C-alpha positions as CSV (number, residue, x, y, z in Angstrom):
1,M,5.9,15.8,-6.8
2,G,5.2,12.8,-8.9
3,A,3.4,11.8,-10.7
4,E,-0.1,14.0,-11.5
5,P,-2.8,13.0,-8.9
6,L,-6.0,11.6,-10.1
7,V,-9.7,10.8,-9.1
8,V,-11.5,8.2,-11.2
9,L,-15.3,8.1,-10.7
10,C,-17.1,4.9,-11.1
11,T,-20.4,3.4,-10.6
12,C,-20.9,0.2,-10.3
13,P,-24.5,-1.8,-9.5
14,D,-24.2,-2.9,-6.0
15,E,-21.8,-3.0,-3.2
16,A,-20.5,-6.2,-3.3
17,T,-19.1,-5.0,-7.1
18,A,-17.7,-2.2,-5.8
19,G,-15.9,-3.7,-2.9
20,R,-14.6,-6.4,-4.6
21,I,-13.0,-3.9,-7.5
22,A,-11.9,-1.4,-5.4
23,R,-9.9,-4.3,-3.6
24,A,-8.7,-5.8,-6.8
25,L,-7.2,-1.8,-7.5
26,V,-5.7,-1.1,-4.5
27,E,-4.3,-5.1,-4.0
28,E,-3.0,-4.9,-7.7
29,G,-1.2,-1.0,-6.6
30,L,-3.5,0.8,-9.4
31,A,-4.9,2.9,-6.7
32,A,-4.3,4.2,-3.1
33,C,-7.6,4.0,-1.9
34,A,-11.1,3.4,-3.2
35,N,-14.0,4.8,-1.5
36,A,-17.7,3.3,-1.6
37,V,-20.6,5.4,-1.7
38,P,-23.9,3.8,-1.4
39,G,-27.0,5.1,-2.6
40,V,-26.4,7.0,-5.6
41,V,-29.2,7.5,-8.5
42,S,-27.6,7.5,-11.5
43,T,-30.3,9.0,-14.4
44,Y,-29.3,7.9,-17.9
45,R,-29.4,7.3,-21.5
46,W,-29.4,4.3,-22.7
47,Q,-29.8,2.3,-26.0
48,G,-32.2,4.8,-26.8
49,A,-34.2,4.9,-23.4
50,I,-34.1,6.8,-20.2
51,H,-32.6,4.8,-17.5
52,E,-32.6,5.4,-13.0
53,D,-30.8,3.3,-11.6
54,R,-29.9,3.0,-7.7
55,E,-25.8,2.4,-7.8
56,V,-22.6,2.6,-5.9
57,L,-20.0,5.5,-6.8
58,L,-16.1,4.5,-6.6
59,L,-14.3,7.3,-6.0
60,I,-10.3,6.3,-6.7
61,K,-7.7,7.9,-5.9
62,S,-4.6,7.1,-8.3
63,N,-2.3,8.7,-10.3
64,A,-1.8,9.7,-14.2
65,S,0.9,6.9,-14.3
66,A,-1.2,4.2,-12.9
67,W,-3.9,5.1,-16.0
68,G,-2.6,3.2,-18.9
69,T,-3.2,0.4,-16.5
70,L,-5.9,0.9,-14.4
71,E,-8.4,2.0,-17.0
72,P,-8.6,-1.4,-19.0
73,R,-8.1,-3.1,-15.7
74,L,-11.2,-1.1,-14.5
75,R,-13.0,-2.2,-17.5
76,E,-12.2,-5.9,-17.4
77,L,-13.5,-6.2,-14.2
78,H,-16.5,-4.2,-14.2
79,P,-20.0,-6.0,-15.3
80,Y,-21.4,-3.5,-17.2
81,E,-20.8,-3.0,-20.9
82,L,-19.7,0.7,-20.6
83,P,-18.6,1.5,-17.7
84,E,-17.9,5.2,-16.1
85,V,-14.4,5.5,-16.0
86,V,-13.8,9.0,-15.7
87,A,-10.7,10.7,-14.6
88,V,-10.5,13.9,-12.8
89,P,-7.2,15.9,-12.1
90,I,-6.8,16.3,-7.9
91,V,-6.1,20.0,-8.7
92,R,-4.5,20.8,-5.0
93,G,-5.2,18.9,-1.9
94,S,-3.1,18.6,1.5
95,A,0.7,18.0,1.1
96,A,0.7,15.4,3.5
97,Y,-2.6,13.3,1.7
98,L,-1.1,14.2,-1.8
99,G,2.8,12.7,-0.7
100,W,1.0,9.7,1.2
101,L,-1.0,8.7,-2.1
102,E,2.1,9.8,-4.3
103,A,4.3,7.2,-1.7
104,A,1.2,4.2,-1.7
105,L,1.8,4.2,-5.9
106,T,5.2,5.3,-6.1
107,G,7.5,2.0,-7.6
108,V,4.2,-0.1,-8.6
109,N,3.5,2.3,-11.7
110,E,7.0,4.0,-12.6
């Protein structure tokens, strides 16, 4: 197995933004796949006030080798001043899927 596989979580203001970011990350070889999950409601504290907003959650499948480029690129593509960019390691998964993920990113991020 190559670099540690990751799921990167990122909330977006709408489906168009999520789609644009997902497409760019996959085209640039920073993600093997990105799923846009609409209908997320985020409740959070920002600049001293409590906010509640409808957002679209991106589930970005990548790996630790891509992280150093993926994280700043995601911030660059994102319209928020402080976007959520959180990487969670994939501890276990289907061997076939994890093999595909690694193959989709191999050579791009080595």
